[in-house]
C-alpha positions in Angstrom: -39.1 14.4 7.3 -42.0 12.9 9.2 -40.0 12.2 12.4 -37.1 13.8 14.3 -34.0 11.7 13.7 -30.7 11.9 15.6 -28.5 12.1 12.6 -27.0 15.1 10.7 -28.2 15.4 7.1 -27.0 16.3 3.6 -29.1 17.6 0.7 -28.4 16.3 -2.8 -29.2 17.3 -6.4 -32.1 16.1 -8.5 -29.8 13.9 -10.4 -28.6 12.3 -7.2 -32.2 11.9 -6.0 -33.1 10.1 -9.3 -30.2 7.7 -8.8 -31.1 7.0 -5.2 -34.7 6.4 -6.0 -33.6 4.1 -8.8 -31.8 1.9 -6.3 -28.2 3.1 -6.6 -26.5 3.1 -3.2 -24.0 6.0 -3.6 -24.1 9.8 -3.5 -21.1 11.4 -5.3 -19.3 14.6 -4.2 -20.8 16.6 -7.1 -24.3 15.7 -6.0 -24.1 17.2 -2.5 -25.6 20.7 -2.3 -25.8 21.2 1.5 -24.7 20.0 4.9 -26.4 20.4 8.2 -23.1 21.4 9.8 -19.7 19.9 10.4 -20.1 16.2 9.8 -17.4 13.7 11.1 -16.1 11.3 8.4 -17.5 7.8 8.9 -20.6 9.0 10.7 -24.1 8.2 9.7 -26.1 10.9 7.8 -29.6 11.3 6.5 -29.9 12.0 2.8 -32.5 14.6 1.7 -33.9 15.5 -1.7 -33.8 19.1 -2.9 -37.3 19.5 -1.5 -36.4 18.0 1.9 -37.8 14.5 1.4 -35.9 11.7 3.3 -34.2 9.3 0.9 -32.1 7.1 3.1 -29.2 7.0 5.5 -25.6 6.1 5.0 -21.9 6.6 5.8 -20.5 10.1 5.1 -16.8 10.6 4.1 -15.5 14.0 2.9 -12.2 12.3 1.7 -14.0 10.1 -0.9 -15.5 10.9 -4.3 -18.4 8.7 -3.0 -19.6 11.1 -0.3 -22.3 8.8 1.1 -22.7 5.0 0.9 -26.3 4.1 1.8 -27.0 1.5 4.4 -30.8 1.9 4.8 -33.9 3.1 3.1 -36.1 2.6 6.1 -36.6 5.7 8.2 -37.4 3.6 11.3 -34.0 2.0 11.4 -31.7 2.7 14.3 -28.1 1.6 13.7 -27.2 -0.2 16.9 -25.7 -3.6 17.4 -29.1 -5.3 17.0 -29.4 -3.7 13.5 -26.1 -5.1 12.3 -26.7 -8.6 13.8 -30.0 -8.7 12.0 -28.3 -7.8 8.7 -25.6 -10.4 9.3 -28.2 -13.1 10.1 -30.0 -12.3 6.8 -26.8 -12.7 4.9 -26.0 -16.0 6.5 -29.5 -17.4 6.1 -29.4 -16.4 2.4 -26.2 -18.4 1.8 -27.5 -21.5 3.6 -30.7 -21.4 1.7 -29.4 -20.9 -1.9 -26.2 -22.9 -1.5 -26.9 -25.6 1.0 -24.9 -26.7 4.0 -21.8 -28.0 2.2 -21.3 -25.2 -0.4 -21.9 -22.5 2.3 -18.7 -23.8 4.1 -16.8 -22.1 1.3 -18.5 -19.0 0.0 -18.8 -15.2 0.0 -20.7 -14.4 3.2 -20.9 -10.6 2.7 -20.8 -9.0 -0.8 -20.7 -5.3 0.0 -23.6 -3.3 -1.3 -25.5 -6.4 -2.5 -25.9 -7.4 1.2 -26.2 -3.7 2.4 -22.8 -3.7 3.9 -21.1 -1.0 1.7 -17.4 -1.6 1.2 -17.3 -4.8 3.2 -16.3 -8.2 1.8 -16.2 -11.4 3.9 -15.2 -14.7 2.3 -15.5 -17.9 4.3 -12.8 -20.6 3.7 -13.8 -23.5 5.9 -12.8 -22.4 9.4 -11.3 -19.0 8.5 -13.0 -15.7 7.5 -11.1 -13.4 5.2 -12.2 -9.8 5.4 -11.7 -6.7 3.2 -12.9 -3.3 4.4 -13.1 -0.6 1.8 -15.2 2.1 3.4 -14.4 4.2 6.5 -17.9 3.9 7.9 -17.7 0.1 7.9 -14.2 0.1 9.4 -15.4 2.2 12.3 -18.0 -0.4 13.0 -16.0 -3.6 12.5 -15.6 -4.1 16.2 -19.4 -4.6 16.3 -19.8 -6.4 13.1 -17.0 -9.0 13.0 -17.4 -10.5 16.5 -21.2 -10.6 15.8 -20.6 -12.5 12.6 -18.3 -15.1 14.2 -20.9 -15.5 17.0 -23.8 -16.0 14.6 -21.9 -18.7 12.7 -20.8 -20.5 15.8 -24.3 -20.5 17.3 -25.3 -22.3 14.1 -22.7 -25.0 14.6 -20.1 -23.6 12.3 -16.4 -24.0 13.2 -14.7 -20.6 12.9 -11.0 -20.5 13.9 -10.3 -16.9 13.2 -10.7 -13.7 11.1 -8.0 -12.3 8.8 -8.0 -8.8 7.5 -6.9 -8.4 3.9 -6.8 -4.6 3.8 -3.7 -4.6 1.6 -5.4 -2.8 -1.3 -4.6 0.7 -2.6 -8.3 1.6 -3.0 -8.5 2.1 0.8 -6.4 5.2 0.4 -9.2 6.8 -1.6 -11.3 6.6 1.6 -8.5 8.1 3.7 -7.5 4.7 5.2 -4.2 3.0 5.4 -3.3 -0.3 3.9 -2.4 -3.4 6.0 -3.2 -6.9 6.8 -3.2 -9.2 9.8 -5.4 -11.2 12.2 -8.5 -9.5 13.6 -8.4 -9.9 17.4 -11.6 -11.6 18.5 -12.2 -10.6 22.1 -10.7 -13.1 24.6 -9.4 -15.5 21.9 -5.9 -16.5 20.9 -4.5 -15.5 17.5 -4.7 -18.5 15.1 -1.4 -20.3 14.5 -1.7 -20.5 10.7 -3.3 -18.5 7.8 -3.7 -21.8 5.9 -6.8 -23.9 5.6 -8.2 -26.5 3.2 -11.4 -26.1 1.3 -13.4 -28.5 -0.8 -15.1 -27.1 -3.9 -16.9 -29.3 -6.4 -15.2 -32.3 -4.8 -11.7 -30.8 -5.3 -9.3 -30.0 -2.5 -7.4 -26.7 -2.3 -5.1 -25.2 0.2 -6.1 -21.6 0.8 -3.7 -19.0 2.2 -5.7 -16.0 3.5 -2.6 -14.0 4.2 -0.8 -14.3 0.8 -3.4 -15.6 -1.7 -4.8 -13.3 -4.4 -7.6 -11.0 -3.3 -9.0 -12.6 -0.1 -7.3 -16.0 -0.7 -9.2 -17.7 -3.5 -11.7 -16.8 -6.3 -15.1 -18.1 -5.2 -17.4 -16.5 -7.9 -16.8 -19.2 -10.5 -17.8 -22.2 -8.4 -20.7 -23.3 -10.4 -19.2 -22.2 -13.8 -16.3 -24.6 -13.0 -18.9 -27.3 -12.4 -20.5 -26.6 -15.8 -17.1 -26.9 -17.5 -16.5 -30.3 -15.8 -19.7 -31.6 -17.4 -18.4 -30.9 -20.9 -14.8 -32.0 -20.4 -15.1 -35.8 -20.5 -12.8 -37.3 -23.1 -11.6 -33.9 -24.3 -8.2 -32.3 -24.6 -8.4 -29.0 -22.7 -6.4 -25.8 -22.7 -7.1 -23.7 -19.6 -5.8 -20.2 -20.1 -5.1 -17.9 -17.1 -5.4 -20.9 -14.8 -4.2 -19.1 -11.7 -4.1 -22.0 -9.1 -5.7 -24.4 -11.6 -9.4 -24.3 -10.6 -11.0 -24.7 -14.1 -8.3 -27.1 -15.2 -8.8 -29.3 -12.1 -12.6 -29.3 -12.6 -12.0 -30.4 -16.3 -9.6 -33.1 -15.2 -12.0 -34.4 -12.5 -14.8 -34.3 -15.1 -12.9 -36.9 -17.2 -10.8 -34.9 -19.6 -8.3 -36.9 -21.6 -5.6 -34.3 -21.0 -5.5 -30.7 -19.6 -2.9 -28.1 -20.1 -3.1 -25.3 -17.5 -1.3 -22.0 -18.4 -0.5 -18.9 -16.4 2.2 -16.3 -16.8 2.9 -16.5 -13.0 5.5 -19.1 -12.0 4.2 -19.2 -8.5 0.6 -19.6 -9.6 1.6 -22.5 -11.9 3.5 -24.1 -9.0 0.3 -23.9 -6.9 -1.7 -25.4 -9.7 0.7 -28.2 -10.0 0.5 -28.9 -6.3 -3.3 -28.8 -6.4 -3.2 -31.4 -9.2 -0.9 -33.6 -7.1 -3.0 -33.5 -3.9 -6.2 -34.3 -5.9 -4.6 -37.3 -7.7 -4.9 -35.5 -11.1 -1.2 -34.9 -12.0 -1.2 -37.7 -14.6 -3.8 -35.8 -16.8 -2.9 -32.2 -15.9 0.2 -30.4 -17.3 1.0 -27.0 -15.8 2.9 -24.4 -18.0 4.2 -20.9 -17.2 3.7 -18.8 -20.3 2.1 -15.7 -21.5 -1.3 -16.7 -23.1 -1.0 -13.9 -25.6 2.2 -15.4 -26.9 1.0 -19.0 -26.6 -2.2 -18.8 -28.7 -0.6 -17.5 -31.9 2.2 -20.1 -31.6 -0.3 -22.9 -31.3 -1.9 -21.8 -34.6 1.3 -23.0 -36.3 1.0 -26.5 -34.8 -1.4 -29.4 -35.5 -4.7 -29.0 -33.6 -4.3 -30.3 -30.1 -7.3 -29.0 -28.2 -11.0 -29.4 -28.6 -12.0 -27.4 -25.5 -10.4 -24.0 -24.6 -11.2 -22.1 -21.4 -10.5 -18.3 -21.2 -10.7 -16.8 -17.7 -8.5 -13.7 -17.9 -8.2 -11.1 -15.2 -10.2 -7.9 -15.5 -8.7 -6.0 -18.5 -10.4 -2.7 -17.4 -11.2 -1.2 -14.0 -12.5 2.1 -15.4 -14.6 3.4 -18.3 -11.6 5.2 -19.8 -9.9 1.9 -20.8 -12.9 -0.1 -22.0 -12.0 0.2 -25.7 -8.5 -1.2 -25.1 -9.9 -3.9 -22.9 -12.4 -5.1 -25.5 -9.6 -5.3 -28.1 -7.7 -7.6 -25.7 -10.8 -9.8 -25.1 -11.3 -10.0 -28.9 -7.7 -11.0 -29.6 -8.0 -13.8 -27.1 -11.3 -15.1 -28.3 -10.4 -14.8 -31.9 -7.3 -16.9 -31.4 -9.2 -19.5 -29.4 -11.9 -19.8 -32.1 -9.2 -20.2 -34.8 -7.6 -23.0 -32.8 -10.7 -25.0 -32.1 -12.0 -27.6 -34.6 -15.6 -27.6 -35.7 -17.5 -29.1 -32.9 -15.0 -27.9 -30.3 -16.0 -26.1 -27.1 -15.2 -22.7 -25.8 -15.7 -21.3 -22.3 -15.1 -17.6 -22.1 -15.7 -14.9 -19.5 -15.0 -11.4 -18.3 -15.0 -10.3 -14.6 -15.1 -6.5 -15.3 -18.4 -4.8 -14.9 -17.2 -2.0 -17.2 -17.1 -4.6 -20.0 -20.8 -4.8 -20.1 -22.9 -7.7 -21.3 -23.7 -5.8 -24.5 -20.1 -5.0 -25.2 -19.0 -8.6 -24.4 -21.6 -10.1 -26.7 -20.7 -7.8 -29.5 -17.0 -8.6 -29.1 -17.7 -12.3 -29.3 -19.8 -11.9 -32.4 -17.0 -9.8 -34.0 -14.4 -12.4 -33.0 -16.4 -15.2 -34.5 -17.0 -13.3 -37.7 -13.2 -12.6 -38.1 -12.4 -16.2 -37.3 -14.8 -17.5 -39.9 -16.8 -19.6 -37.4 -20.3 -19.6 -35.9 -21.1 -20.0 -32.2 -23.7 -22.3 -30.8 -24.5 -21.1 -27.3 -24.8 -23.8 -24.7 -25.2 -21.6 -21.6 -24.9 -17.9 -20.5 -24.0 -17.7 -16.9 -23.0 -15.2 -14.2 -21.3 -15.2 -10.9 -22.4 -17.7 -8.3 -25.3 -16.9 -6.0 -23.2 -16.1 -3.0 -22.2 -12.9 -5.0 -25.9 -11.8 -5.4 -26.8 -9.2 -8.0 -28.8 -6.3 -6.6 -31.0 -4.7 -9.3 -30.3 -1.0 -9.6 -26.7 -1.5 -8.6 -24.9 -2.3 -11.9 -21.5 -2.8 -10.1 -22.9 -6.0 -8.5 -23.5 -7.6 -11.9 -20.0 -8.0 -13.2 -19.2 -11.6 -14.4 -20.1 -12.7 -17.9 -19.6 -16.4 -18.6 -20.4 -18.2 -21.8 -20.2 -21.8 -23.0 -20.2 -22.3 -26.8 -19.7 -25.0 -29.3 -17.8 -23.8 -32.4 -19.7 -24.9 -35.6 
């Protein structure tokens, strides 16, 4: 180390060093070979190679399989309030630049490691920020980071009514943290009177509930993929599978579809989709149905062809490498059924939001499904998550969404 630093340090294996030098932001428990002493969980440590070279600095946690989450690769950084404000400003400037002023009113402001805030997610829904904290080091610094983020946005003329913590996820327990949710108390400010807000995405209105909605309240990563679907929907009869609150179906209806059937197994999700259709004046072209898609698609094969555009937006079928094979079988079943249902010249939108279902695996699955269905796929577009969920090269976990538009020929 060239300079004396005020942080304790850990030493890691050659394998760990290779991963860090390749851009990966985590040191796993099996990669740690030495500690400089007793290190408090959540504290900042320097990470050293087997030969003592400085590799970076990050949050240490002995409770987690991820022993260190890197926050910096610059040996001159000091991790004070100015450091975190600078990082927050970078993240906000990026969203304004790549999305523009209107779309940045409803976007992911902080995307964990991709923005160098390991374990932190911040979604903006108009005047509310919905926050999920999944690392101990980040939780210990939220009283610096969250007020600073609200201040940065307000100084830029953004109306921010409050911050809601959505820490009701089991993964926090792997870091030794408790689950919970509730308003974050901004210093000197009253608690907001409602967790509801209205957003406008692609010209469509949605009511978002940051307290009870899925994940942080609404899925933002398909914003531009929904727009791409809308462009193809004019005059078509559309089946939107796994519709959740109806976002793809609504975009198709707004794009001029003749009729849209939105399907989800959840009665409450279908009720929300139906209400979203009503408030957007699209109820006359959008039918909302509560049914299991895996039951619906085989049944539709026995009926006359009704749909010439099918959208498949399933939840992640796998969240670990151990279940990838089963997940790919599920994806194949869905896509095979959809391809069989579509007429020649029909359109298919299909995606996966699991990074374990890699691009290579997903493309192979689609090719196999098309072969078994006796059709050929003409690719229109291959897309990913929207740019407010940036992909950081070297960190494969940040590249997770695969989205394809095809014509069946």
